[in-house]
KEMAR-429214 format. One line per field, with one value per atom (N, C-alpha, C, O): x, z, y; residue number from 1; atom name; residue in three letters; chain. Coordinates in nm, 2 decimals, always signed. Atoms other than C-alpha are relative to their C-alpha. Example, Ala and Ser with C-alpha at 12.3 -4.5 7.8 and 13.67 -1.06 7.14 Angstrom:
c1 +0.09 | +1.23 | +0.09 | +0.19 | -0.09 | +1.37 | -0.08 | -0.03
c3 +0.00 | +0.78 | +0.00 | +0.07 | +0.00 | +0.71 | +0.08 | +0.09
c2 -0.12 | -0.45 | +0.12 | +0.12 | -0.11 | -0.11 | +0.11 | +0.22
num 1 | 1 | 1 | 1 | 2 | 2 | 2 | 2
atomo N | CA | C | O | N | CA | C | O
residuo Ala | Ala | Ala | Ala | Ser | Ser | Ser | Ser
cadena A | A | A | A | A | A | A | A
//
This chain:
c1 +0.13 | -1.92 | +0.01 | +0.06 | +0.00 | -1.95 | -0.14 | -0.19 | +0.12 | -2.26 | +0.03 | +0.10 | -0.01 | -2.27 | -0.14 | -0.21 | +0.14 | -2.59 | -0.02 | +0.07 | +0.04 | -2.77 | -0.13 | -0.20 | +0.12 | -3.04 | -0.07 | -0.01 | +0.08 | -3.33 | -0.12 | -0.21 | +0.11 | -3.55 | +0.02 | +0.12 | +0.00 | -3.64 | +0.03 | +0.04 | -0.02 | -3.57 | +0.16 | +0.23 | -0.14 | -3.23 | +0.01 | -0.07 | -0.02 | -3.10 | +0.15 | +0.22 | -0.13 | -2.78 | +0.05 | -0.04 | -0.05 | -2.55 | +0.06 | +0.12 | -0.06 | -2.43 | +0.10 | +0.06 | -0.11 | -2.10 | +0.06 | +0.10 | -0.05 | -1.99 | +0.12 | +0.09 | -0.11 | -1.64 | +0.08 | +0.07 | -0.10 | -1.38 | +0.12 | +0.13 | -0.12 | -1.05 | +0.08 | +0.16 | -0.08 | -0.90 | -0.06 | +0.01 | +0.06 | -1.14 | -0.11 | -0.18 | +0.11 | -1.37 | -0.13 | -0.17 | +0.13 | -1.72 | -0.09 | -0.11 | +0.10 | -1.98 | -0.14 | -0.23 | +0.13 | -2.27 | +0.01 | +0.09 | +0.01 | -2.35 | -0.14 | -0.20 | +0.14 | -2.70 | -0.05 | +0.04 | +0.06 | -2.94 | -0.07 | -0.15 | +0.07 | -3.06 | -0.10 | -0.07 | +0.10 | -3.38 | -0.05 | -0.08 | +0.05 | -3.50 | -0.06 | -0.06 | +0.06 | -3.66 | +0.07 | +0.08 | -0.06 | -3.49 | -0.10 | -0.17 | +0.09 | -3.68 | +0.09 | +0.13 | -0.10 | -3.46 | +0.13 | +0.19 | -0.13 | -3.14 | -0.01 | +0.09 | +0.02 | -3.30 | -0.04 | -0.13 | +0.02 | -3.29 | -0.07 | -0.01 | +0.06 | -3.54 | +0.02 | -0.01 | -0.05 | -3.42 | -0.03 | -0.06 | +0.00 | -3.45 | +0.12 | +0.15 | -0.10 | -3.17 | -0.05 | -0.07 | +0.05 | -3.28 | +0.11 | +0.20 | -0.10 | -3.07 | -0.07 | -0.16 | +0.06 | -3.15 | +0.10 | +0.21 | -0.09 | -3.01 | +0.13 | +0.13 | -0.13 | -2.64 | +0.06 | +0.18 | -0.05 | -2.60 | +0.10 | +0.19 | -0.09 | -2.42 | +0.08 | +0.03 | -0.08 | -2.14 | +0.01 | +0.01 | -0.02 | -2.10 | -0.14 | -0.13 | +0.13 | -2.48 | -0.08 | -0.17 | +0.06 | -2.60 | -0.15 | -0.21 | +0.15 | -2.97 | -0.05 | -0.18 | +0.04 | -2.98 | -0.08 | -0.03 | +0.08 | -3.25 | -0.04 | -0.05 | +0.05 | -3.37 | -0.01 | +0.00 | +0.02 | -3.43 | +0.04 | +0.00 | -0.03 | -3.27 | -0.08 | -0.11 | +0.06 | -3.45 | +0.07 | +0.13 | -0.06 | -3.33 | -0.02 | -0.08 | +0.00 | -3.28 | +0.14 | +0.22 | -0.14 | -2.97 | -0.02 | -0.11 | +0.00 | -2.91 | +0.13 | +0.24 | -0.12 | -2.67 | +0.04 | -0.04 | -0.06 | -2.44 | +0.09 | +0.19 | -0.08 | -2.30 | +0.12 | +0.13 | -0.12 | -1.98 | +0.12 | +0.10 | -0.11 | -1.63 | +0.09 | +0.16 | +0.06 | -1.60 | -0.15 | -0.19 | +0.14 | -1.97 | -0.01 | +0.07 | +0.03 | -2.11 | -0.14 | -0.23 | +0.13 | -2.41 | +0.00 | +0.07 | +0.01 | -2.51 | -0.13 | -0.24 | +0.13 | -2.78 | +0.00 | +0.09 | +0.02 | -2.91 | -0.06 | -0.11 | +0.06 | -3.03 | -0.06 | -0.01 | +0.07 | -3.26 | -0.02 | -0.06 | +0.03 | -3.29 | -0.15 | -0.19 | +0.15 | -3.66 | -0.04 | -0.13 | +0.03 | -3.67 | +0.13 | +0.23 | -0.12 | -3.41 | -0.02 | -0.09 | +0.00 | -3.37 | +0.14 | +0.17 | -0.15 | -2.99 | +0.02 | -0.06 | -0.04 | -2.82 | +0.09 | +0.16 | -0.08 | -2.65 | -0.07 | -0.13 | +0.06 | -2.77 | +0.06 | +0.19 | -0.06 | -2.73 | -0.07 | -0.19 | +0.06 | -2.78 | -0.03 | +0.04 | +0.03 | -2.94 | +0.12 | +0.20 | -0.12 | -2.68 | -0.01 | -0.11 | -0.02 | -2.56 | +0.13 | +0.21 | -0.12 | -2.31 | +0.02 | -0.07 | -0.03 | -2.13 | +0.08 | +0.18 | -0.08 | -2.02 | +0.05 | -0.01 | -0.06 | -1.78 | +0.04 | +0.10 | -0.03 | -1.75 | +0.15 | +0.20 | -0.14 | -1.39 | +0.03 | +0.14
c3 -0.04 | -0.75 | +0.01 | -0.08 | -0.02 | -0.60 | +0.04 | +0.14 | -0.04 | -0.59 | +0.05 | -0.02 | -0.05 | -0.37 | +0.01 | +0.11 | +0.01 | -0.46 | +0.01 | -0.01 | +0.00 | -0.40 | -0.07 | -0.08 | +0.07 | -0.60 | +0.05 | +0.08 | -0.04 | -0.49 | -0.09 | -0.07 | +0.11 | -0.79 | -0.07 | -0.13 | +0.07 | -0.94 | +0.09 | +0.04 | -0.10 | -0.62 | +0.02 | +0.04 | -0.02 | -0.60 | +0.11 | +0.11 | -0.10 | -0.30 | +0.04 | +0.02 | -0.05 | -0.15 | +0.03 | +0.04 | -0.04 | -0.08 | -0.12 | -0.21 | +0.10 | -0.30 | +0.07 | +0.17 | -0.06 | -0.21 | -0.10 | -0.21 | +0.09 | -0.38 | +0.08 | +0.18 | -0.07 | -0.29 | -0.10 | -0.22 | +0.08 | -0.42 | -0.02 | +0.06 | +0.02 | -0.55 | +0.13 | +0.15 | -0.13 | -0.21 | +0.10 | +0.20 | -0.09 | -0.04 | +0.08 | +0.16 | -0.07 | +0.10 | -0.04 | -0.16 | +0.03 | +0.13 | -0.03 | +0.06 | +0.04 | -0.05 | +0.03 | +0.07 | -0.02 | -0.02 | +0.03 | -0.03 | -0.04 | +0.15 | +0.02 | +0.12 | +0.00 | +0.07 | -0.04 | -0.07 | +0.02 | +0.02 | -0.14 | -0.16 | +0.12 | -0.32 | +0.01 | +0.07 | +0.01 | -0.38 | -0.14 | -0.19 | +0.13 | -0.72 | -0.05 | +0.03 | +0.06 | -0.95 | -0.14 | -0.22 | +0.12 | -1.23 | -0.09 | -0.05 | +0.10 | -1.55 | -0.12 | -0.19 | +0.11 | -1.80 | +0.05 | +0.15 | -0.04 | -1.79 | +0.04 | +0.06 | -0.04 | -1.69 | +0.14 | +0.19 | -0.15 | -1.33 | +0.01 | -0.03 | -0.04 | -1.22 | +0.15 | +0.22 | -0.14 | -0.89 | +0.06 | -0.01 | -0.08 | -0.62 | +0.10 | +0.15 | -0.11 | -0.39 | +0.10 | +0.07 | -0.11 | -0.06 | +0.08 | +0.13 | -0.08 | +0.11 | +0.13 | +0.13 | -0.13 | +0.48 | +0.08 | +0.03 | -0.08 | +0.75 | +0.03 | +0.07 | -0.02 | +0.78 | -0.12 | -0.12 | +0.13 | +0.42 | -0.06 | -0.13 | +0.06 | +0.32 | +0.12 | +0.18 | -0.12 | +0.58 | +0.01 | +0.12 | -0.01 | +0.49 | +0.03 | +0.06 | -0.03 | +0.54 | +0.07 | +0.01 | -0.07 | +0.81 | +0.00 | +0.01 | +0.00 | +0.79 | -0.14 | -0.15 | +0.13 | +0.42 | -0.03 | +0.02 | +0.05 | +0.28 | -0.14 | -0.19 | +0.13 | -0.06 | -0.07 | +0.00 | +0.07 | -0.33 | -0.15 | -0.21 | +0.15 | -0.67 | -0.06 | +0.01 | +0.08 | -0.93 | -0.13 | -0.18 | +0.13 | -1.25 | -0.05 | +0.01 | +0.06 | -1.47 | -0.05 | -0.07 | +0.05 | -1.57 | -0.07 | -0.04 | +0.08 | -1.82 | +0.02 | +0.00 | -0.03 | -1.73 | -0.13 | -0.21 | +0.11 | -2.00 | +0.06 | +0.13 | -0.06 | -1.91 | -0.08 | -0.12 | +0.07 | -2.10 | +0.10 | +0.22 | -0.08 | -1.97 | -0.03 | -0.13 | -0.13 | -1.78 | -0.02 | -0.11 | -0.01 | -1.69 | +0.02 | +0.10 | -0.02 | -1.71 | +0.03 | +0.00 | -0.02 | -1.60 | -0.04 | +0.01 | +0.06 | -1.80 | +0.04 | +0.01 | -0.04 | -1.66 | +0.01 | -0.03 | -0.02 | -1.56 | +0.14 | +0.20 | -0.13 | -1.24 | -0.01 | -0.08 | -0.01 | -1.16 | +0.15 | +0.23 | -0.14 | -0.83 | +0.01 | -0.04 | -0.01 | -0.74 | +0.11 | +0.09 | -0.11 | -0.40 | +0.08 | +0.07 | -0.08 | -0.18 | +0.10 | +0.06 | -0.10 | +0.13 | +0.01 | +0.09 | -0.01 | +0.06 | -0.07 | -0.15 | +0.07 | -0.04 | -0.11 | -0.11 | +0.12 | -0.37 | -0.10 | -0.07 | +0.11 | -0.71 | -0.03 | -0.02 | +0.05 | -0.82 | -0.13 | -0.14 | +0.13 | -1.19 | -0.03 | +0.02 | +0.05 | -1.36 | -0.07 | -0.12 | +0.07 | -1.51 | -0.05 | -0.03 | +0.05 | -1.66 | +0.06 | +0.11 | -0.05 | -1.55 | -0.07 | -0.13 | +0.04 | -1.65 | +0.12 | +0.16 | -0.10 | -1.38 | -0.06 | -0.14 | +0.05 | -1.45 | +0.12 | +0.22 | -0.11 | -1.24 | -0.01 | -0.12 | +0.00 | -1.14 | -0.02 | -0.02
c2 +0.05 | +6.28 | -0.15 | -0.21 | +0.15 | +5.93 | -0.04 | +0.01 | +0.06 | +5.73 | -0.14 | -0.22 | +0.14 | +5.41 | -0.05 | -0.02 | +0.04 | +5.23 | -0.15 | -0.22 | +0.14 | +4.90 | -0.01 | +0.09 | +0.02 | +4.75 | -0.13 | -0.23 | +0.11 | +4.52 | +0.00 | +0.08 | -0.01 | +4.44 | +0.13 | +0.16 | -0.13 | +4.77 | +0.12 | +0.23 | -0.11 | +4.97 | +0.02 | -0.07 | -0.03 | +5.15 | +0.11 | +0.20 | -0.11 | +5.35 | +0.00 | -0.10 | -0.01 | +5.46 | +0.15 | +0.24 | -0.13 | +5.76 | +0.07 | +0.00 | -0.08 | +6.04 | +0.10 | +0.17 | -0.09 | +6.22 | +0.09 | +0.04 | -0.09 | +6.53 | +0.08 | +0.14 | -0.06 | +6.66 | +0.08 | +0.06 | -0.07 | +6.91 | -0.09 | -0.19 | +0.07 | +6.78 | -0.01 | -0.11 | +0.00 | +6.87 | -0.10 | -0.12 | +0.09 | +6.63 | +0.07 | +0.00 | -0.07 | +6.90 | -0.05 | -0.05 | +0.05 | +6.76 | +0.11 | +0.20 | -0.10 | +6.97 | -0.05 | +0.03 | +0.06 | +6.73 | -0.14 | -0.21 | +0.14 | +6.40 | -0.03 | +0.01 | +0.01 | +6.30 | -0.15 | -0.23 | +0.13 | +6.00 | +0.00 | +0.09 | +0.01 | +5.88 | -0.12 | -0.22 | +0.11 | +5.67 | +0.01 | +0.12 | +0.00 | +5.56 | -0.13 | -0.23 | +0.11 | +5.32 | -0.03 | +0.06 | +0.04 | +5.12 | -0.07 | -0.16 | +0.06 | +5.04 | -0.03 | +0.07 | +0.04 | +4.85 | +0.05 | +0.01 | -0.06 | +5.05 | +0.15 | +0.22 | -0.14 | +5.38 | +0.02 | -0.05 | -0.03 | +5.51 | +0.13 | +0.23 | -0.12 | +5.77 | +0.02 | -0.07 | -0.01 | +5.91 | +0.14 | +0.24 | -0.12 | +6.17 | +0.00 | -0.11 | -0.01 | +6.29 | +0.10 | +0.21 | -0.08 | +6.42 | +0.06 | -0.01 | -0.08 | +6.69 | +0.03 | +0.12 | -0.03 | +6.69 | +0.09 | +0.11 | -0.08 | +6.91 | -0.07 | -0.18 | +0.06 | +6.85 | -0.06 | -0.10 | +0.06 | +6.72 | +0.09 | +0.04 | -0.10 | +7.04 | +0.06 | +0.15 | -0.05 | +7.10 | +0.15 | +0.20 | -0.15 | +7.47 | +0.07 | +0.19 | -0.05 | +7.52 | -0.11 | -0.17 | +0.11 | +7.28 | +0.00 | -0.11 | +0.00 | +7.40 | -0.02 | -0.02 | +0.01 | +7.36 | -0.13 | -0.24 | +0.12 | +7.12 | +0.01 | +0.13 | -0.01 | +7.03 | -0.13 | -0.24 | +0.13 | +6.77 | +0.02 | +0.12 | +0.01 | +6.69 | -0.11 | -0.21 | +0.11 | +6.48 | -0.01 | +0.08 | +0.02 | +6.33 | -0.14 | -0.22 | +0.13 | +6.03 | -0.03 | +0.06 | +0.05 | +5.83 | -0.13 | -0.21 | +0.13 | +5.55 | -0.07 | -0.01 | +0.09 | +5.27 | -0.07 | -0.12 | +0.08 | +5.12 | -0.10 | -0.07 | +0.11 | +4.79 | -0.05 | -0.16 | +0.02 | +4.82 | -0.02 | -0.02 | +0.01 | +4.78 | +0.12 | +0.12 | +0.00 | +5.01 | +0.04 | +0.11 | -0.04 | +5.05 | +0.15 | +0.21 | -0.15 | +5.41 | +0.02 | -0.06 | -0.05 | +5.60 | +0.14 | +0.23 | -0.13 | +5.91 | +0.06 | -0.01 | -0.05 | +6.14 | +0.15 | +0.22 | -0.14 | +6.47 | +0.02 | -0.07 | -0.04 | +6.65 | +0.14 | +0.22 | -0.13 | +6.93 | +0.03 | -0.06 | -0.03 | +7.11 | +0.03 | +0.13 | -0.01 | +7.06 | +0.10 | +0.18 | -0.09 | +7.24 | +0.02 | -0.06 | -0.03 | +7.41 | +0.12 | +0.21 | -0.11 | +7.63 | +0.05 | +0.14 | -0.04 | +7.67 | +0.13 | +0.18 | -0.12 | +7.99 | -0.03 | -0.13 | +0.02 | +8.02 | -0.09 | -0.18 | +0.07 | +7.90 | -0.13 | -0.14 | +0.13 | +7.54 | -0.02 | -0.05 | +0.02 | +7.51 | -0.15 | -0.24 | +0.13 | +7.21 | -0.05 | +0.03 | +0.05 | +6.98 | -0.14 | -0.21 | +0.13 | +6.66 | -0.06 | +0.01 | +0.06 | +6.40 | -0.14 | -0.19 | +0.13 | +6.08 | -0.06 | -0.01 | +0.07 | +5.84 | -0.13 | -0.20 | +0.12 | +5.56 | -0.09 | -0.05 | +0.09 | +5.25 | -0.05 | -0.09 | +0.04 | +5.18 | -0.14 | -0.19
num 1 | 1 | 1 | 1 | 2 | 2 | 2 | 2 | 3 | 3 | 3 | 3 | 4 | 4 | 4 | 4 | 5 | 5 | 5 | 5 | 6 | 6 | 6 | 6 | 7 | 7 | 7 | 7 | 8 | 8 | 8 | 8 | 9 | 9 | 9 | 9 | 10 | 10 | 10 | 10 | 11 | 11 | 11 | 11 | 12 | 12 | 12 | 12 | 13 | 13 | 13 | 13 | 14 | 14 | 14 | 14 | 15 | 15 | 15 | 15 | 16 | 16 | 16 | 16 | 17 | 17 | 17 | 17 | 18 | 18 | 18 | 18 | 19 | 19 | 19 | 19 | 20 | 20 | 20 | 20 | 21 | 21 | 21 | 21 | 22 | 22 | 22 | 22 | 23 | 23 | 23 | 23 | 24 | 24 | 24 | 24 | 25 | 25 | 25 | 25 | 26 | 26 | 26 | 26 | 27 | 27 | 27 | 27 | 28 | 28 | 28 | 28 | 29 | 29 | 29 | 29 | 30 | 30 | 30 | 30 | 31 | 31 | 31 | 31 | 32 | 32 | 32 | 32 | 33 | 33 | 33 | 33 | 34 | 34 | 34 | 34 | 35 | 35 | 35 | 35 | 36 | 36 | 36 | 36 | 37 | 37 | 37 | 37 | 38 | 38 | 38 | 38 | 39 | 39 | 39 | 39 | 40 | 40 | 40 | 40 | 41 | 41 | 41 | 41 | 42 | 42 | 42 | 42 | 43 | 43 | 43 | 43 | 44 | 44 | 44 | 44 | 45 | 45 | 45 | 45 | 46 | 46 | 46 | 46 | 47 | 47 | 47 | 47 | 48 | 48 | 48 | 48 | 49 | 49 | 49 | 49 | 50 | 50 | 50 | 50 | 51 | 51 | 51 | 51 | 52 | 52 | 52 | 52 | 53 | 53 | 53 | 53 | 54 | 54 | 54 | 54 | 55 | 55 | 55 | 55 | 56 | 56 | 56 | 56 | 57 | 57 | 57 | 57 | 58 | 58 | 58 | 58 | 59 | 59 | 59 | 59 | 60 | 60 | 60 | 60 | 61 | 61 | 61 | 61 | 62 | 62 | 62 | 62 | 63 | 63 | 63 | 63 | 64 | 64 | 64 | 64 | 65 | 65 | 65 | 65 | 66 | 66 | 66 | 66 | 67 | 67 | 67 | 67 | 68 | 68 | 68 | 68 | 69 | 69 | 69 | 69 | 70 | 70 | 70 | 70 | 71 | 71 | 71 | 71 | 72 | 72 | 72 | 72 | 73 | 73 | 73 | 73 | 74 | 74 | 74 | 74 | 75 | 75 | 75 | 75 | 76 | 76 | 76 | 76 | 77 | 77 | 77 | 77 | 78 | 78 | 78 | 78 | 79 | 79 | 79 | 79 | 80 | 80 | 80 | 80 | 81 | 81 | 81 | 81 | 82 | 82 | 82 | 82 | 83 | 83 | 83 | 83 | 84 | 84 | 84 | 84 | 85 | 85 | 85 | 85 | 86 | 86 | 86 | 86 | 87 | 87 | 87 | 87 | 88 | 88 | 88 | 88 | 89 | 89 | 89 | 89 | 90 | 90 | 90 | 90 | 91 | 91 | 91 | 91 | 92 | 92 | 92 | 92 | 93 | 93 | 93 | 93 | 94 | 94 | 94 | 94 | 95 | 95 | 95 | 95 | 96 | 96 | 96 | 96 | 97 | 97 | 97 | 97 | 98 | 98 | 98 | 98 | 99 | 99 | 99 | 99 | 100 | 100 | 100 | 100
atomo N | CA | C | O | N | CA | C | O | N | CA | C | O | N | CA | C | O | N | CA | C | O | N | CA | C | O | N | CA | C | O | N | CA | C | O | N | CA | C | O | N | CA | C | O | N | CA | C | O | N | CA | C | O | N | CA | C | O | N | CA | C | O | N | CA | C | O | N | CA | C | O | N | CA | C | O | N | CA | C | O | N | CA | C | O | N | CA | C | O | N | CA | C | O | N | CA | C | O | N | CA | C | O | N | CA | C | O | N | CA | C | O | N | CA | C | O | N | CA | C | O | N | CA | C | O | N | CA | C | O | N | CA | C | O | N | CA | C | O | N | CA | C | O | N | CA | C | O | N | CA | C | O | N | CA | C | O | N | CA | C | O | N | CA | C | O | N | CA | C | O | N | CA | C | O | N | CA | C | O | N | CA | C | O | N | CA | C | O | N | CA | C | O | N | CA | C | O | N | CA | C | O | N | CA | C | O | N | CA | C | O | N | CA | C | O | N | CA | C | O | N | CA | C | O | N | CA | C | O | N | CA | C | O | N | CA | C | O | N | CA | C | O | N | CA | C | O | N | CA | C | O | N | CA | C | O | N | CA | C | O | N | CA | C | O | N | CA | C | O | N | CA | C | O | N | CA | C | O | N | CA | C | O | N | CA | C | O | N | CA | C | O | N | CA | C | O | N | CA | C | O | N | CA | C | O | N | CA | C | O | N | CA | C | O | N | CA | C | O | N | CA | C | O | N | CA | C | O | N | CA | C | O | N | CA | C | O | N | CA | C | O | N | CA | C | O | N | CA | C | O | N | CA | C | O | N | CA | C | O | N | CA | C | O | N | CA | C | O | N | CA | C | O | N | CA | C | O | N | CA | C | O | N | CA | C | O | N | CA | C | O | N | CA | C | O | N | CA | C | O | N | CA | C | O | N | CA | C | O | N | CA | C | O | N | CA | C | O | N | CA | C | O | N | CA | C | O | N | CA | C | O | N | CA | C | O | N | CA | C | O | N | CA | C | O | N | CA | C | O
residuo Met | Met | Met | Met | Gln | Gln | Gln | Gln | Trp | Trp | Trp | Trp | Thr | Thr | Thr | Thr | Leu | Leu | Leu | Leu | Thr | Thr | Thr | Thr | Gln | Gln | Gln | Gln | Asn | Asn | Asn | Asn | Gly | Gly | Gly | Gly | Ser | Ser | Ser | Ser | Val | Val | Val | Val | Val | Val | Val | Val | Asp | Asp | Asp | Asp | Gly | Gly | Gly | Gly | Asn | Asn | Asn | Asn | Val | Val | Val | Val | Leu | Leu | Leu | Leu | Leu | Leu | Leu | Leu | Thr | Thr | Thr | Thr | Glu | Glu | Glu | Glu | Ala | Ala | Ala | Ala | Ser | Ser | Ser | Ser | Gly | Gly | Gly | Gly | Leu | Leu | Leu | Leu | Val | Val | Val | Val | Leu | Leu | Leu | Leu | Leu | Leu | Leu | Leu | Asn | Asn | Asn | Asn | Ala | Ala | Ala | Ala | Arg | Arg | Arg | Arg | Leu | Leu | Leu | Leu | Ala | Ala | Ala | Ala | Gly | Gly | Gly | Gly | Thr | Thr | Thr | Thr | Leu | Leu | Leu | Leu | Ser | Ser | Ser | Ser | Gly | Gly | Gly | Gly | Gln | Gln | Gln | Gln | Thr | Thr | Thr | Thr | Leu | Leu | Leu | Leu | Ser | Ser | Ser | Ser | Tyr | Tyr | Tyr | Tyr | Gly | Gly | Gly | Gly | Ile | Ile | Ile | Ile | Asp | Asp | Asp | Asp | Val | Val | Val | Val | Val | Val | Val | Val | Gly | Gly | Gly | Gly | Gly | Gly | Gly | Gly | Ser | Ser | Ser | Ser | Val | Val | Val | Val | Pro | Pro | Pro | Pro | Ser | Ser | Ser | Ser | Gln | Gln | Gln | Gln | Pro | Pro | Pro | Pro | Ala | Ala | Ala | Ala | Cys | Cys | Cys | Cys | Thr | Thr | Thr | Thr | Gly | Gly | Gly | Gly | Arg | Arg | Arg | Arg | Phe | Phe | Phe | Phe | Thr | Thr | Thr | Thr | Gly | Gly | Gly | Gly | Thr | Thr | Thr | Thr | Ala | Ala | Ala | Ala | Val | Val | Val | Val | Ala | Ala | Ala | Ala | Thr | Thr | Thr | Thr | Leu | Leu | Leu | Leu | Thr | Thr | Thr | Thr | Asn | Asn | Asn | Asn | Pro | Pro | Pro | Pro | Ala | Ala | Ala | Ala | Thr | Thr | Thr | Thr | Met | Met | Met | Met | Thr | Thr | Thr | Thr | Gly | Gly | Gly | Gly | Asn | Asn | Asn | Asn | Tyr | Tyr | Tyr | Tyr | Thr | Thr | Thr | Thr | Leu | Leu | Leu | Leu | Ala | Ala | Ala | Ala | Thr | Thr | Thr | Thr | Ser | Ser | Ser | Ser | Thr | Thr | Thr | Thr | Cys | Cys | Cys | Cys | Thr | Thr | Thr | Thr | Gly | Gly | Gly | Gly | Pro | Pro | Pro | Pro | Val | Val | Val | Val | Pro | Pro | Pro | Pro | Asp | Asp | Asp | Asp | Gly | Gly | Gly | Gly | Asn | Asn | Asn | Asn | Phe | Phe | Phe | Phe | Val | Val | Val | Val | Leu | Leu | Leu | Leu | Thr | Thr | Thr | Thr | Arg | Arg | Arg | Arg | Pro | Pro | Pro | Pro
cadena A | A | A | A | A | A | A | A | A | A | A | A | A | A | A | A | A | A | A | A | A | A | A | A | A | A | A | A | A | A | A | A | A | A | A | A | A | A | A | A | A | A | A | A | A | A | A | A | A | A | A | A | A | A | A | A | A | A | A | A | A | A | A | A | A | A | A | A | A | A | A | A | A | A | A | A | A | A | A | A | A | A | A | A | A | A | A | A | A | A | A | A | A | A | A | A | A | A | A | A | A | A | A | A | A | A | A | A | A | A | A | A | A | A | A | A | A | A | A | A | A | A | A | A | A | A | A | A | A | A | A | A | A | A | A | A | A | A | A | A | A | A | A | A | A | A | A | A | A | A | A | A | A | A | A | A | A | A | A | A | A | A | A | A | A | A | A | A | A | A | A | A | A | A | A | A | A | A | A | A | A | A | A | A | A | A | A | A | A | A | A | A | A | A | A | A | A | A | A | A | A | A | A | A | A | A | A | A | A | A | A | A | A | A | A | A | A | A | A | A | A | A | A | A | A | A | A | A | A | A | A | A | A | A | A | A | A | A | A | A | A | A | A | A | A | A | A | A | A | A | A | A | A | A | A | A | A | A | A | A | A | A | A | A | A | A | A | A | A | A | A | A | A | A | A | A | A | A | A | A | A | A | A | A | A | A | A | A | A | A | A | A | A | A | A | A | A | A | A | A | A | A | A | A | A | A | A | A | A | A | A | A | A | A | A | A | A | A | A | A | A | A | A | A | A | A | A | A | A | A | A | A | A | A | A | A | A | A | A | A | A | A | A | A | A | A | A | A | A | A | A | A | A | A | A | A | A | A | A | A | A | A | A | A | A | A | A | A | A | A | A | A | A | A | A | A | A | A | A | A | A | A | A | A | A | A | A | A | A | A | A | A | A | A | A | A | A | A | A | A
//
């Protein structure tokens, strides 16, 4: 999972890319959120075409993440599938992102 985000004040937005180890794209979606201190509350909008294997699939993930400004910087969070027209279950989960 790769997040490419920008911040303007408390507003955060950018792209979320989820791929398999082979490079196959599973999801390419847009994130928008609000930063309060080190906590990001966000939504990821899945629009038509975001899931290459299901071009008509739409939905929304929501979650929170906490940034730790260590070396390397990390972001630890969770996500929940709030709405979806996609086939196949997507369980709620947790993640840790590390800045290279």
